[in-house]
C-alpha positions in Angstrom: 108.3 43.6 101.7 106.4 44.4 104.9 106.5 40.7 106.0 110.3 40.8 105.6 110.5 43.8 107.9 108.2 42.1 110.4 110.5 39.1 110.5 113.6 41.3 110.8 112.0 43.1 113.8 110.9 39.8 115.3 114.4 38.3 115.1 116.1 41.4 116.3 113.8 41.4 119.4 114.4 37.7 119.8 118.2 38.2 119.7 118.0 40.9 122.3 115.9 38.7 124.6 118.4 35.9 124.1 121.2 38.2 125.0 119.4 39.4 128.2 118.6 35.8 129.2 122.3 34.8 128.7 123.4 37.7 130.8 121.0 36.9 133.6 122.0 33.2 133.6 125.6 34.3 133.7 124.9 36.6 136.7 123.0 33.8 138.5 125.8 31.3 137.8 128.3 33.7 139.2 126.2 34.4 142.3 127.3 32.6 145.4 125.3 31.2 148.3 126.8 32.8 151.3 129.8 33.7 149.2 130.9 30.1 149.1 129.8 28.2 146.0 128.2 28.6 142.6 124.7 27.6 142.0 124.7 24.2 140.3 128.0 23.0 141.6 128.3 19.2 141.4 128.6 17.2 144.6 132.3 16.4 144.1 133.1 20.0 143.1 131.3 21.2 146.3 133.3 18.6 148.4 136.6 19.7 147.0 135.7 23.4 147.5 134.5 22.7 151.0 137.8 20.8 151.8 139.8 23.8 150.7 137.6 26.2 152.7 137.8 24.1 155.8 141.6 23.7 155.6 142.1 27.5 155.5 145.5 26.8 153.8 146.8 25.8 150.4 146.4 22.0 149.8 148.0 19.6 147.4 145.7 17.7 145.1 146.4 14.4 147.0 145.4 16.0 150.3 142.1 17.2 148.8 141.5 13.7 147.2 142.1 12.1 150.5 139.8 14.5 152.3 136.9 13.8 150.0 137.7 10.1 149.4 138.2 10.5 145.7 141.0 9.3 143.4 143.8 11.7 142.5 143.0 12.0 138.7 139.4 12.7 139.1 140.1 15.2 141.9 142.6 17.0 139.6 139.9 17.3 137.0 137.4 18.5 139.6 139.8 21.2 140.8 140.5 22.2 137.2 136.8 22.8 136.7 136.6 24.8 139.9 139.5 26.8 138.5 137.6 27.5 135.3 134.7 28.7 137.5 137.1 31.0 139.2 136.6 29.5 142.6 140.1 28.1 143.2 143.5 28.6 141.7 146.6 26.6 141.3 149.2 28.4 143.5 151.7 29.9 141.0 155.2 28.4 141.4 154.3 26.1 144.2 156.3 22.8 144.4 154.6 20.5 144.9 151.6 22.1 143.3 149.0 23.4 145.7 145.5 24.8 145.3 143.8 27.6 147.2 140.5 29.4 147.2 140.3 32.7 145.3 139.8 35.6 147.6 136.3 36.4 146.2 135.2 32.8 147.2 
């Protein structure tokens, strides 16, 4: 039975280490370089983010797509990913729909 307890302790410690690693990776991902962008942001995501930051106003998807020379559909998906990362948001109730940086970005 001692071997069973050893395995149980080992896996308990392994689970704690995995939780600590996951928490650290989450913290690193949420960290921003000069408050602007997440580490590991893709090039198109960074371009879309930078376009919004440079504009200093809410922009339509088409305006962002034009600014980064990207098609509308892919730009929309890029912005949705930035929204999931909590960097930008779709302005509630805006018609036409507009995007803006979140204040913490």
